[in-house]
N, C-alpha and C positions, 0 to 999 in steps of 0.2 A: 515710902507710903504714899506720898503725893503723886508720884509717877504711876504707882499701881492703881490708885483711885481714878486718875486721869485716863489710863488705858481702859479700865473697866467701864467708865462712863462712855468712852468712845465706842467700845465694842457693843455695848448693850442698848445704845440709844435708839436703834431702829426697832428693836423689840418693844421698847417703851411706847413707840408710836403705835405699834400693833395693839398693845394692851389698852392704850388710851382711846383709840378709835373703836375697838371692839366692845368696850363697856359703854353701852348707850342707855337711853331712857327705857327701852323695852326690857333690857336685861335687869335693870334695877327694879322696875315695877314688878317683873315676874318673880325675882328673888324676894322682894318685900311681901308679895302675896303668899308665896310659899312659906315664909317664916310666920306670917300672920295666921295662916290657915292650918299649917302642919307642924308648927314649931321648928325644932331642929332636925326633924325626921329625914329631910331630903338634902342634907348637906352633901352627901355622896354624889348626888346627881350633878351638882356644880363641878365637883372634881372630875367626874367622868366626862362631862361636856368639855372641860378644858383639855383633858388628855386627847379626846377625839379631834378637837380643833388643832391641837399641836401636831397630830399625825397628818392631818390634811395639809397644814401649812408646811410641814417638813417635806411632804411629797412635792409640793410646788418648788421648794428651795432645791431639792435634789435634782429636779429637771433643770433648773437654772444652772446649777454647778456642773452638771453633766454635759449640757449642750451649749451653754453660753447664751441662751435665749430665754425669754420669759415663757411661762407655761401658756399664756395667751397666744404668743407668737407661734408656739409649737402647734396648738390645735388649729389655728387659722391656716397655717401653711401645710399641715399634714393630713388633716381630717376632711371629710366631705364638706362642701360649702354650706349645706343645710345646718351644720353645727354652728357655723359662724353667723348665719342669718338669725338663728334662734337667739344666740347670745347678744347680738347687736340690738334686736328688738327688746329683749329682756332688760338690757342695760339702760336703755332710754326710759323704759317704764319704771324700773326699780329706782333709778336715780331721782326721778320726779317724786316718787312716793316717799323715799327715805329722806329727801331734802325737806319735804313738807312736814314729816314727822319731827325732824330735828328743829326746824323753825318753830313748830308749834310748842314743843316741850321747852325750848329755850325761852320762848315768849311767855309760857305759863309761869315759869319760875320768876322771871322779871316782873310780870304783872302781879304776881302774888306779893312780892317784896315792895314794888313801887306801882300800885294800881293807878291806871290812867282814868280820867273822868269821861270815859266812853264806854260802850258796851264791852262785855268781857271778850267777845270774839275779836273786836277791833283792837282792844288793848293787847291781846296775845299776838295778833298779826303785826302790829306796829313794833312792839318790842322784839319779836322774833325776826321781823324784816330788818330792823336796824342792826341786830347782831349778825345776821346773814351777810349783809352788805359790808359790814365792818370786817368780817373774816375774809371775804373775797378781796377787799382792798389790802389787807395785811399780806395776803398771799401774793398779790400782784406786786406789791412793793418789796416784800422781804424774802419771798420764795421759800425754799426748803429749810434754810438755816433758821429763819424766824419761826417757822412751824415747829421745828425740832425744839427750840428754846421754849416756846409756849407750852408744848406738850409736857416737857420735863417739869415745868413749874406747876401746871395744873394737876398732873397725875400725882405729884408730891403732895399738893394741897388736899386733894380729895382722898388720897390714900391715908394720910395722917388723920383727917377728920373722921372718916368712916371706921377705920380700924380701931382708933382710940375709943370711939363711941361703943363699938362692939365689945371691947375689953371691959368697959365700965358696966354695961348692962347685961352681959352674958349670964343667962340663968344657971348654966351648969357646964363647966369645962370637960368633965368626964363624959357627959352626954354628947358634947361636940365631938370628942374623939371617937366615941362609939358610933355616932352617926356618919362620920367620914369613913370609918374602916368597915362597918357592917351595913351593907345596903338593906334598907327596909322601906316598905311603902304599903299603902292601902291598895287593894286589888280591884276596886270598882273601875268601870270604864273611864269615868271622868278623871280619876286620879292617875290612871295610866296615861291618858292623853296629856294631862298637865305635866307629868314627869318627863314624857318624851319632849314636850315643848321646852321645858327647863333645860334638859340636856342639850337639845339642838340649838337653843338660843344663846348659849354661852359663847362669848368671843367673836361675835359678828358673823356675817355671811359673805357676801360678795367682796367686802373690804379686805378679806385676807389675801386677795390677789395683789393688793397694793404693796405688799412686803418687798417683792422683787424690785419694784421701781424705787422705793426708798433706799434699798441697798445700793442701787446704781447711783443715786444722788450722793450717798455717803462715801462710796468708793468708786470713782469714775473709771479707774484703770484696774485691770486684773479681776480676779474672782476671789471672794472671801471663802476660806476653807470651810468645809462642811461642819467640822467640829465647832467652829465659832458660831456658825448659823444655828446649830443645835443649842448652844449655850444661850444665844440671843433669844431664840423662840422659847426656850425653857423658862427664862426669866419673864418673858411676856405672859405666858399662860399661868405661871405661878401667881403673878400679880393679879391676873384676871380672876383666878379661882379664889384667892384670898379676899379680893374686893367683893365678889358675889356672895361668898360665905359670910362676910362681915355684915352685909345688908340683911341677909337672912337671920343672922344671930340677933341683930338689933330689933328686927320685927318680932322675933320670938320672945325677946326680953321685955319689950314694952307692951306687947299684945294690943295692937291698935284696933282690933275688931274686924268685922267682915266688911272691908271696904274694897272698892275696885279702882283699877287704873291709877291716875295721878292722885286721887283722893287717899289712896293708901300711903303715898309718900308724905302728904301733909298730915295724915293721921299719925304716922310715926313721929314726925317732927313735933306735933302737939304733945304726944306722950313723953317724948324726950324732955320737953319743957318742964313737965311735972317732976322729972327726976333730976335734971341738970340745970334747970332754970332757963331763962331766955337765951342764954348763950348756947345751950344744947340744941334748942329749936333752930336758931339761925345758922348754927354751924352745920347741922344736917342738911338744911336747904342749900347752903353754900356748897357742900360736898356733892349734892345731887346736881346742882347747876354746873359744877366743875366737870362732872362726868358727861353731861349732855353737850356742854360747850366744846370739850376736847373731841368728842365724836364729830361735831360739826367741822372743827378745824381739820381733822384727819380726812373726812369725806371730801370736803371742799378742795383739799390739796391732792389727795390720792386718786379719787375716782376719775378726774379729768385725764390722768395718765392712761387709764384703761381705755377711755374713749379714743384718745388721740392715737394710741398704739394700735388699737383694733382697726380704726379707720385706715391708718397707714398700711397695716399688714394686709387688710382685705383688698385695698387698691393694688398692692403688689401681687396679690393672688390672682386678680382678674386682669392683670396686665396694664393697669392705668398708671403705675408708678414702678420704677425699676430700682432706685436706690433709696434706702431709708434715711430719714433725717436723723442726725446723730443725737440731738437733744429734743425730747418731746415737747418741752416748754417753748421751743422755737416754732412749733406748729400753731396756726390759728385755731385749730380744732381744740386744743387744750383750753384756751381762754374762752372760746365760745361755750364750751361745756361747763366751765366754771360759772359763767354768767347764767347758763340754763339752770344750774343748781341753786344759785343765789337769789334769783328774782321770781321767775314764774311760780314756783311752789308756795310762795307767800299766799296765793289764792287758797291753798288747802287750809292754811291757818284761819283764813277769814270764814270759809264756808263749812269746814269739816268739824267733826266732834273728836276730841282727843282719843276717846275709847275706840271709835270707828277707825281712826287713822292708825292707831297702834295695831288693831286687828288686821287691817289691810296690809300693813308692813310685814306682819308675821306671816300672812298667807303668801306674800310675794317672795319671802325668803325661802319658803318651802319649795318653790319652783326651781331654785338654783342649786341647793346643796346636793340633791341626788345626782344632778347633772355633773357637778364638779367631782364628787366622789367616784362616779363611774369613769370619768375621763382620767383621773389619777390612776385608778386601777388598771385601765387599759394602756395608757401611754407609758407609765413607769414600769411596766412589765415587758416592754419591747427592748430586748438587749441590744438590738441594732441601733436603737435611739439613745439609750441612757448608759449602755456599757455595764461596767462593774457596779454602778449604783442602782441596778435593777432591784425591785422590791424583794425582800425576803418573806418567808411564810408568816412571820409575826406581823409585819407591816400589812401584808395582804389580808390577814385575819382581821386586824383592826379596821382596815378600809372597808371590808365587807360589813362589819358592824355599823360603821358610819353610813354606808349605802342603805342597809336595811332600816336603820333608824330614821334616816331622812326620807326614805320612801314611805315609811309609815306615817311620818309627820305630814308629808305631801298629801297622802290619801285622806288622812284625818282632817286636814285643813280644808281641802277641796270639798269633801263630802259634808263636813260640819258647817 
């Protein structure tokens, strides 16, 4: 039994990183608002979102297994340079915005629990900045192995707290089952846009590209069989869906009222206090902090891989470099980008408003997901590139659904 558990832990650990990084402040706030405003009606949307993100990430993993290169390396080397230029510019912009969002929400939680004798904005920036620099220092000292250990601890913590709270306050388990199995929704435009955002927001955006790099850190030699990758990602997105549904169930069970943004999280915590006492309130806040803190750890560790690999591959494409560096963490670009994530975005926490920051982050995500879905559809249907792992009709159908959904979100966010 001990050997079986050890093997399971070893095999599924990268999927746990995906789940922990993908469940961020925006996902929790959106699920909480859904539960507060619509009750249990939209649980199916979280399940659908997790399934679609699984399909996207599996597409990335198939390319990796078929070619021995990451998906990012594939498009930089094989597609027109304009694709790479778009991604490079987007990555720098998105990273600044998502880092500012994570610093802000980590600072919000800490300043709620331990308010500083300064203005609210400065308190958020100080607490968020301290956590940001701390995470960067931990990554510099401990690397991937420390990140993996931290992620396992925090996802266990937040999973137990949130799921147990959902079990306690759930208003109706029969309604939960019905809402998962039978999609229902209101048909006005605002509800349609909200549901599309809920489906598209589950499980992260650009961070799903990090999975290949974490696999390489975990297994430096050879490739992991596709069956194991499917199991790993399956666990990741089951955890993601269960966590998101639990937040929605809690919000539906305590009925925090018509609150927006971070106030919804605090409203739920206050309502839990009336049911479970002080312990319930602080446990929920701790679970929320665990979610946004693990997102910070995952982004701070994973996204610099993307920048370092992109820069190296693009230099090779234009002839300024001939041989790739074996380990991306040996490149100065990795550490410079980590510093870029950890320090400059603190300014967003000082000058931005949490609701505006979350909205800007959501809009930025809408610019990437149609791009990624279209690339997977194109590249994974080239038999000359991926061989026998070419997409089947079911996979292509689901990818078309992803593409249409994310295009709809993109149009809605930009026009809205």
